[in-house]
N, C-alpha and C positions, 0 to 999 in steps of 0.2 A: 715746640717753635720749627721750623724746617730750616737748616743752614744754608744760603744760598751757594750755588755749584761756581767756585771761582776757578776753577780750570776749565770752564766751557770756553771762555773768551781764548784762552791760549790754545785752546784745540782746534776752534773756528780758523783761528790765525796761521795756525800752523796746516790745517789742510788748504787754505787759501794758499799759501805759499808752495806746498807741492803741486797743486794744480798749476801754479803759473810758470813752476819749472820744468813740468811735464809738457805745458803748452811751447814753451822755449827749446826744449830739446825734441819735440815732434815737427817743429817748424821747418820745411824747406829750404835750408838756408841758401842750398846749393842753387837751386832754383831761382831765388830772389838776387843771386850774384851773378848769375846769366842773363838775367831778366833787366838788371841794372847796367851790364854790358851793351845787351842790344838797344835799350831805348838811348844809352850815350852815344852809339855808333847812328841810330837814327836822328838824334839832334844834330851829329857832326854833319852826315848827309844831306840834312835839311838848311842848316843853317853856314855850311863853309862850302866855298866854289869848287875847292880842289876834290874833297869828298863826294860832292854832288856830280860832278864831270864825270869822275871815276865809277859812280854809281849807275849813271847813265849810260856809260859804254858797256858795263859788266853784263847789267840785268838781263839783257835779251839773251845771254847765255843759260837760263834759268830754263827757258823752254826746251831748248835742246837736253839739258842734262837732265829732265825731267822724261822726255820722250825717251832717250837710250835706258833710262832706269825704270820706264816701266815696260817697253820691249822686252829688253834684255830680262827682265825679272820674269815676266810671263813665258818666255822660252825656257828660262832655268827651270821654272817650275815644272814643265812640261817634262824634261830630260831630266830632273830630280825625282820625278814620280818614276820614272820608268827604270831609272839606274837603281833607287830605291827596292823596288819592285824584284828587279833582276838579282838585287844581292839577297834575298831571301827567298829566290825560285828554286826548285827542287832540280830543274835541269842544270847540269853541270858547268856546260857550254857559256848559257847565259849568265850564272853566277860569277864564272871568271871574268867573261868581258866586261859584266858591269862593277867589278870590282878591281880591274887593271884600269877602268877609267877614273873611279873614284880616287885609288892611290896615286895614280900619275898625276891627275890635277893637285892633289895636295902635296905632293913632294917636289912641284919647282913655284918659284917665286911668282908671285902676282905677274908683276911688269915682266916678267920674261915671258908669259904665257900671251899676255897681249902683245908682245912683238912677236912671238911666235905664231898665233894664229891669224895675226892681221898680214904677215909678209910670207908665211910658209902654208898653213893649212887651207886658209880663203884662198890664194890661187892655184894651188893645187887640185882642189875642189871645183873650183871655177873650171880649169881646164879639162876636168874629167866629164864637166857636165856640159861642155860646150860654150861657156860665158867666157866673157873678154874680161881679161882680167882688171883692165883698166876702169870698167863701167862699174865696177864695185865702188862705191865711196868707201872712206876711213870712217864716217860714222857707223854704216853698217857693219865693218869690220870690227869697230869697237863694240858694236852688240854682241856679234858673233862671240868676240874675246869673252867678254863678261857673261855672256849664257852657258860658256862651256865652263869656266871656271865655277861658276856657282851652283849649275847644275850638279856639279859632285858634292858641293857642299850640303845642298839641299836632299840629294837622295839619302846622306846618313840621317838628317832629320827625317826626313820618311820613314826610311828602315825603323828607327827608335820609335816612332809613335805607331808603327803596325805590331812592332813586338811589345808593346805596351798593353797592347790589348789581350784581354786572357785567351788562349787556346782553345778552351771551352765553347767561346763564341763560333769560332769558325765549325767546330765539329758540330753544334747544335743547327748551325745552319745547313751544313752537309746532311744531318740527318733528317732536315724538311724536305730533302729532295733539291735544294740548291746547287749549281756547280760553283767551281770554285772562284769563278770570273766573279758570278752572281754574288757568292758570299762576299767577296771582298769588295764590290761596288756599292752594295746596299748596306753591309752590316760593319765591315772592319773600316774602310778607309774614311766615311763620316766620321767615326768616332777619334779615329787616328788621326784626322786634320783637325778637329778640336782640340785636342789634347797639344797638337803641336802649333796650333796658330800662332801664340807667343814669338816661338821661335820662329816661324816664318816670317814676323812681323820685323823682331830683330834683324834677319838677314836683308830685308828690304831696306831698313835704313841703313845696313854696312854696305850695301850695294848703291845705293845713291852717294854716299862717300865715297868709295872704290871709282865711281865714274869718274871723279878727278885725275884718275889714273890715264884714261885716254886722250887725256890732253899732250902726251907723247905723241900721238899720231896727227898732232895738228887737228884736232876736231876742236871748234870753237864753242865748247861748253864753258860754263863759269870760270874754271882755272884758265883755260889758256886766253880766254878774254881776260883776266887779270894780269896773265903774264905779257898777253900782246901791250897793254896799256902801259905797264910798267917799263917795257924795254922803250917803248917809243917816247913816253915823257919823263921816266927816272924818278914817277913817282910811288917807289914801292911799298912804303908806309901806307899810303892810303890805299893802294891796288889791293894789296894783301890782306890788310885790315877790312875792305869791304866785302872781298872774298869769304873772309873767315866769319863776317856777319851774316851773310846769305846762307852760307852753308849752316850755320849753327842755328837760324831761325828756321830752316826746314825740317833739320833733325830734332831740334826740342820741339815744334808742332809734332811732328809723328811721333815721338818719343810719349808725349802726354795721352797724344789718343792712343797709343798702344797700352800704358799705362791702364787708362780709362776702359780699356775693352778687357783686359785682363782681369780687373775688378768685377764688371760684369758677368762674364763666363764664370767667376770666382764663386759669387752669387747664385748663380742660375744653378750650378753644381750642388748647391747645398738643399 
């Protein structure tokens, strides 16, 4: 007569408990906490007049914030690509010019660079090109500042991405009759950009947040509109909580999109 397996229910219970613990540990509690804050803020904006009025005043600044971020990031990508290529160039002069630009930008605080670009570099460049200094708005000065700053950081990302590709691929391309430019354009850069795309996405999110610094130039993006509303109504709590809500909503949405993209390219690479 076979004896019943007494330990089987205990094993099943332990397995179920282990699975429950694993699920709880893998739960993105940080995301739930942030979503809870966003939902709470959305409730206050919808049901509280003070928060609703603040939101209506600050909200138009999102358009300018996104415009500054997108244009500045596009320019920074071009600057970063050329500076990154310059960092690995065989030409001594080009390599030192690129290195000087990168190290200079990385060695000065961002806020100082914004002031220097807006009130020193842009006026000097406009005089040299024959433009009137007053005709250049603070929005475009802010874009120029963020482009120069992030161009240096993106240059190092591009350099690291290019150097991550095996040198043998360049040699193989050259042996097939390609020029250096053709090999870099069609063989090396497509692979490098794929490798560094998550880092490029992180820098885009960082620029979106750093665009708040251009409020010191009186550019009426989200932060500046929040400061103006707080200064005129003395509703500091409502103003800065709404500004926090808007930035957090944008950055969390972009972060989740970037995480999805990272998982997708990770699956494609397998």
